[in-house]
Residue, then its C-alpha position, 0 to 999 in steps of 0.5 A: m500499500t502506498a502511504l496516503s500523503p497529501w500528494i497521493v490524494a491530490i493525484f488520486s483526485s486528478k486521476l478521477l477527474l481525468y476519467i470523468a473528462y474522458a468519459m464525457s468526451v467519448g460519450g458526447l462524440a459517440a452520441a453525436f455519431m449515433i444521433q446522425r441516423y435519426k436527426p442529421q446534423h443535429l449536435p445537442f451534446l457538443a457543449y457536453t463534449l467540450c466541457g470534458v475536453i476543456l476539463g481533461l486538458s486542464v486536469a492533465s496539466l494539473d496532474f503532470f505538475l502534481q506528479v512533478g511536486s510529488f517526485s521533487e519532494s519539496g513542497l508546492a514549490g517543487m511543482w514548478d522546479s525546472s530540473f524536475i519538470e525536465i526529468l518527468w517530461q522525458s519519462g513515462v509521466g511526461v510521454s503519457y501527458k504529451f498523448r493526453l495533450a495530443g488527444w484533447f487538442g485534437l478533439l477540440l480542433l475536430v469538435t470546432i470544426m463539427r460546430l462550424i460545418p455540421i454537415y460533416a458531423k458524422p465522419l468528424s465524430f468518428t474520426a474524433l472517436l479514433v483520435s481519442l484513443l491517444i488519451s486511452a493509450s496515455f493511461t498505459m504509460v504509467g502505473h502498474t501496466a507501464e511495464q507490461e507486455t504490448c498485448v496487455r497494454l493494447a487490451l487496457v486501451l481498448h478496455i479504457f475506451i469502451a468503459m468511458w464510451w459506456v459510462g460517457l453515453l449514459y447522460p445523452l441516453s437519460h436526456w433522450c428519454k425526455e426529449f424523443p417520442s417513445n418509438t424514436l427512443q426505442l430505436l435509439m436504445h435498441e441501437f445502443g444495445k446492439q453496439a453495447s453487446v459486442l463492446v461490453a463483451l470485449l470490455l469484459m474479455a480485456g478486463v479478465g486478461i488485464s486482471y490476470a496479468l496484474e495479479g499474476n494468478f486469481k488466488t491474489l484476489f482473496t489474499s491481497i488488498h489490491g485483489n480484494i478491491l478488484l473483487l469489489k470492482i467486479g461486484v459493482v460491475a456485475g451490478i451495472l451489467s444487471l441494470a443494463a440487462m434490465h434495460k435491454f430485456r424489460l424496460v426498452p421492449a416496454l417503451k410505449n409512453r412517457q411514464s415508461a420513458m421516465a422509468l427507463r430515465f430513472s434506471i439510467n440515472v441509477e446506472m450513472v451512480v453506479a458507473l461513477l463508483i466504478l470510476i472511484i474504485t479504478a482510481v483507487l486501484s491505479t493510484l492507492f494500491g498496487p498488485s502484490h507481486l509487482 
């Protein structure tokens, strides 16, 4: 276990905000891409996306300088120590920061073009989703997975991207429950369900592979703090999957009127709370506790 210092708490908080910013960025773009089939050039979530992009750029910079301050061990002034900045700029922390800057600045440029030329919204939103993979890749360059084999790191890129796609889309889905008539909402939810069926399967397979690579064997799930918290995360993920299954097989087929749409919206809002808990647990695992054998 890492000693709980103010630096660690600050870095944990910045990591959680990075997850939230990435989810907003990816979720807003996915919503813009999905809605084009029903309302071409309709871009209701670009403001949501832009908030995520701006938050991401801000927190990525804050996180880098927090890492510098923690590394220098000389108080707040150490965050601006040029010698330590140069050291970390050349390290995995610096490479990760560069990837985040490239990813979020790329998204900022593409979203700005989407606002100016909405006729190209669909191809631009798809391109932006691909660019966002740079941000996902940035999480593999620091922490417990930095020294893992390439296949594990690629699995983590996929795992993070799909997780943030899912979490980030929950707010647009909730909003659509009160914006669209039941027939259109049902079509949107069916499309989301089809995409999620494939992507969540990949998410789970990647998650199992990453967990095995980090733990060494699954016995440590029961014998280490990291393993115990990972078990807690698995339990919460099982909960959110149960909610998603209820949406797909019960609430979405029952969409007939505003009352049924509001029931679905309430359940999605509950799912958003559970998703936030998953992000908090993930930030704890990646910041406060390391696998016992690493």
